[in-house]
N, C-alpha and C positions, 0 to 999 in steps of 0.2 A: 833648601835642593830637592828639588826633584828627585824622586826614586829611578832609579833607569830600569826599562823593559828588557825585564825575561827574553837574553839573545831566543832566538829556535834552536830545537832540540841540533839542526843539523850546522847550526852554525859554530864557526872555533871555538868563537866565545863558549859557548853552552857548558858547563861545571860537570861534572865525573856524573853526577846523578841525573842532569836534565836529560844528560845522554842515552842512561841506564830507563827513565822514567821512558824518555821516548822511545825504544828497541823494546821498552812492555807494554807499549799501546799498539805498533806496529804490532801485527799480530802474521804471519808466513803461515801458508796453506796450509804447509809439513817444514816444520824446524827436524833436520836428521839431527841424532844423537848415537853416536862412531865412539867405540870403548876410546876411552884416556891413552892417553902416550905412557906413563907407567904401567901400564895394562900390557898395551905393546911392547913392550919392553925383551920382556922374558922369550920371545918369541923374535922379535926381530933379534937377537946374541944367540936362537938356534940356527939362525939362518947363517948370520957368519961363519959359525963354528963349522956348520954341516959345506959350506957355499954353493950349496943349491937351491937353485934362484926360481926353476920352471922346471917340466917334464916333470910330472909328476914325483916332488921333491917329499919328504917325511913331513912336513904343516899337510901338506895337500891330502895326502896318504891319511895321518891323525883325521882331518877334518872328515875325512868318508867315512869312517870308523866311527865319530865322534857322531855322526850326520842316524848311521847306518840303525845303530841303538837307542837315539831319540825317536826317533819313526821307525823301532821294532821288525828290520830285515836285516837278511842275512851278508855274510858279506862280500863287498862289490857288488853289488847291487843300487850301492852310488857313485853318480863319476861328478866332482868335482869342473863348472866350468868355470870361463873368463867370464861371463853374464848370463840373462833368462834369454836372451832368445839367443845365443849360441847352447845353451840346452835345449831350446823346441829346437832349431836346427836341427843339431845331432837326434835330437829323438824322428824327427819327418826321414831325415837321410836314412836313419839305421832300424827304419820301422817299415818305412813307403820308399824308400831311393827315390829316382827322380820319375817323375808320373811318366807314363807307357802316352802313346799321339791318343790312344783310343778315351784316357783319361785324365786330362789336361787340369781337373777341376777338382780344389777346394773349398771345400763348406766348413765357412766359416762364423759365424755369431757376428753381426750387423754392430752390437755395442761391444766396445773389446778395445783396449790400448791398440794403437796400430802398428806395433809392432808385430803383433797376431802375423797382421797381412803382409807384413815386412818379410818375416822368416817362410814365408811359407811360399811369396813372390821367390825371394832367392835359392831356396831346394829348387824351382822350375813351375812352380803350379801357380795358376789362377786360381783370387777370391772367390768365389761364389757365397755373396754374401743374401746371410736366411734371415728373419727374425730371432726372437727370443723369446722364453718364456713367463709368462709374471710374477710368472712363481720362480724359480731355479735363475734369471736374469742371463741364461747362458741358451745358446739351442737344447732343443724338447728328443732326443734321438728318439723316441716312439714315435713321433712326425716325421722325420726326416727316413723312417723304412719306405715310406711312400712317395720320398719327393722325383719328383718329373724326370727329373737329371741326374739322377742316381747313373745313369748307366755309364755317365761322362764324371760319373767321380772316384775320385783318387785316392783322397784322403776327407778328411772331417776336422777341423779342430775344438773339441769345447773347450770353455773358457771359463775359469774358476773367478765369477766375478767379484769385484771387491775382495779376492777371497774367501767367495762361497764356496763351503763346501758341495762339489756335486757329486753323482747319486753312478758311482763307476760303476756297478755292478750294470746299470742298465745300457751305458758306452758299454761295458766286456757283450754286452747281449749283439750291438747292434753290430760291433763289429761280426762277431761270430755269423749274423745270422745273413749280413752285404758281404764279408770278404772287405771290404773298407779297412784298411788301416787307421787308426782314431788312437793321435797326440791329445793327448792334453797340457791345455796351457792351464798349466797352476801359476803363474809369476807368484801371486800374493797370496797362497795358500797355502804356509809352512804351521802356518799356526793346526788347521785343519788336518793335517796330519803325523804334527805332530801330539793334538789333543784325539788322532784315534775315530777323529767324524770325518774321515777321509781315507780312504785305504790304499798303498800303492799294491799296483797290478801285476801279475807275473804277464799278459798278454800285453798291454799296452804299458807305455811311456808317460810321465810326467813330468814338464817342464818349472824348476822354477829358478825366479828370480831374488837373486842378495841383492840387489841395488838398495844405494842407500836411502832413499824414500819408502824402503818395505820395515814389513815388523821385523826381520833382522835383517842384517845387513854387514854387508863386509865393503863399502862403494859400490863398487861394480862385480859381478862374480855370481854363481847360482848355481845350481844341481837336475841332473837327469839321473830318476828317480825308477828303478824296473825292477820289481820282487824276482826278474827271472836272470841271473845272476849271464847265467851267458849269452843271451839278448841285452841287457847291461854292457857287459862288454864291448859288445858291439857298437855300442853310444861311443864307449870309450876309444874307440877304435876313429871312432867316425871324426872326434876335435886332434886325433889328432896326426892328421895328415891321410887317415891311414894304416899308419903304423899300429900292428899286434905284436909283439916277442919279431919284428926281424923290420931292419929297412925298407919292404919292400910296401908299398902304398897299394893296397889294395880291394878297397872301397870307395865309395864315394864320399869326397872328405872336406874341412875345414880346420882354421886351426884356432881351436877353440878351447883351451889349458889354462885351470887356472895358476895362477903365477903363489910362490909360498910366500911372497908378499899381501896378496889377497887373501890367501888361507889363513897365514897369522892375527886381521883384522878379524877371522872368520871363526877363529878359535879362541882369539879376547871376547869375544861379543856371545859367545855359548856359554862363557866363561859370567860372563853377564846380563844371559837373557832374562831367566828368572827375574830378576833384579828393573829390569824392562817392561819387558811385559807386566809385570805390578806397573810401572807408574802406566802407560799407557793405559790399564785398567781405570786407574784413580783419572786422568785426562775428559774416557770414558764419564766413570761416574759423575762429574764436574758440570759435564755438558747433561747428564740428566736429572741433577737438583735445580742446574738454572733453567734447567725447559721448565720443573713445575714452578718454577717460583713462579716465573716471569708469567706462567696459565699457557705455555704452550703443550697443545697435545702430544704425549710424546712418543704416540706414533709418527709424528714425524721427524724422528730421528731416529737412527740408523746407526748401531756401532759392535763391537764386538760384545758378543762372539757371533752374531750376526753375518760378519761382515769380519776381517783382518781388523786385528786395534791399532793398526797404518793411520784408516779411515773415521772420519766420522761426518756423517749424509744427511743432509738436512733434505725431506721431501717434501716439494712444496707440490699445494694443491694444482690440480689441470686449469684451475679461470685465475687460478693469483697472478699478480703480476712477472711478466718475464724472467725465465733465472740470470738472462744477460745486465737485465734492468736493478734487480737484487743486487749481483756480485758487484758490479756496479756502485750502487748508493753504498755498500758494507767498504768496497773499497776505498771512497770519499773521506771512511771513518778511521782507518790504518787497519782497514783489517780484509788480507787476501783472503780470498777461495776459490775454488778449483771444479771447473767441472770437467775431471778425469779421464772423463774419455772423448770429451769435448763433441759432439754431436752423432758419433760413433765414427764407425768408417768413411763410410759413405760423405761423412761431412769433410773428408780430406784432398786437395786438389789433384794426387796421386792417386785416389782409387774413385772417384768419382764416373770414371766412364763403367768400374764395372758391373758383372749384371747382379741383379737383388731381387728377392721380389718380396712385397708388398711388409714392410715392416713398422709396422705399427706403433706396437709396444718399444721396440730400438728407439724407437721418436720419441715416444715420450716416457723416458726414461731417463733418456739426454735433454731434455727441457723440465722434467722435474727434481733429479737428483743435484746438490750444491756439494761439496764438498767441502767442510769448516774448517778451520785452523786443527791442527794435531800440532802435539805437542808433548815429550816426556815430564815438561818443565812449567806446562801449560796450570794455570793457575784460578784459584777458582772463582777472582775477582774476575781472567780471563773471558773465565764463560758465560760469566754472568751477560756483563759487556756483548759477549755477543748475542746471548739470548736477550739481553732486555732489547736492541737494534734490529734483534727480527721479528720481537714480538710488536714495536712499534711501525713495521712495516707491514706485518700482518692486520694489526689492526685502522691505519691509516687504509691501506689497500694502494700504495702508489708505493716504491723505488724508495728505498732507506734514504737518510739527511743523516749525517755524525750530528745530530742534535748533544752540544755541549751537557745536559742532565744526565744526558745516556749509553755518552762516553764513555764516562772515566767513571764509570761505577765504586764503591764507596763496600768492597767484601772480604 
């Protein structure tokens, strides 16, 4: 009797082991891992007991306190929010307010995720895109001091690209010298803040995201961090319909509060965050070993602590195969990659007509940075497979093809 062919991995007849092997071969650009049900149960029971589900319940207040301890901040300087975008909008409205007619523009780095520009527009400003520094990947405050549009600028939003720490003191100096409010989009930068590589300012707010794709996540959430408690409470008022101590709405506002359920996930995430960070560090270490073994230059690999640990970036040479071709080739081999910021803000239809400076560095970063698969559970064999495929592409000088000899290395 002839042997029966092995069923395709997606066939309903495939055994569990084949399904597992297929899952291991198919690598996502990022595979989130949030706290387990068992880790959440103690916090969910507290919600059952309190019967408070939103509006600054006890779990949100506990999270606020623990984040302040994590960041080394005094009481009432962290405001948990329903999303990172809500935190950014709260920072803008609390610090800069709505734009004055003569200052409608917000200077934004062109190389960032679209949420930056979306928050700016929701607060009434029109984004004006500036190029980023090749060293910091965000706008250069010294260069912006002489920007030709500065007289029409009512807001500047520097971004911690990929969670990179930026020079907060330089932005404080820019704000003091120009009088233009600065609000930092630090969406992915919780590790930089927690590790002391970037300080939380008394003079300008930082917005952090706790989205599931971040190194610290609760599904959807974030916080506003502002080392002046009085100013931070202005942010808290902004996310609560303008209420503060009364039912009288007194400021520009939105509904951006964090629910008790998301706070439960965030608290459980804090409980296990040391182990999660270690697992993500292991993922980065696996890539470093795999790149070395594959003969790939380590300067083409960018990992934590230079960027947030939820990212691993591959830097293509400028004469390399186009990033889209490399990504497509890896996809054919079952490896998902991502240009996390796409082509930059100018690449989005909704922003194609916004005014912008010359964006040489932003365009170069968009064309040469590719996000590789990241997971707490990423194995050495999986990292080796990715590196071998990248090395094959580099040697061939053509888009990757899923050669069987390299697609599933044994390691």
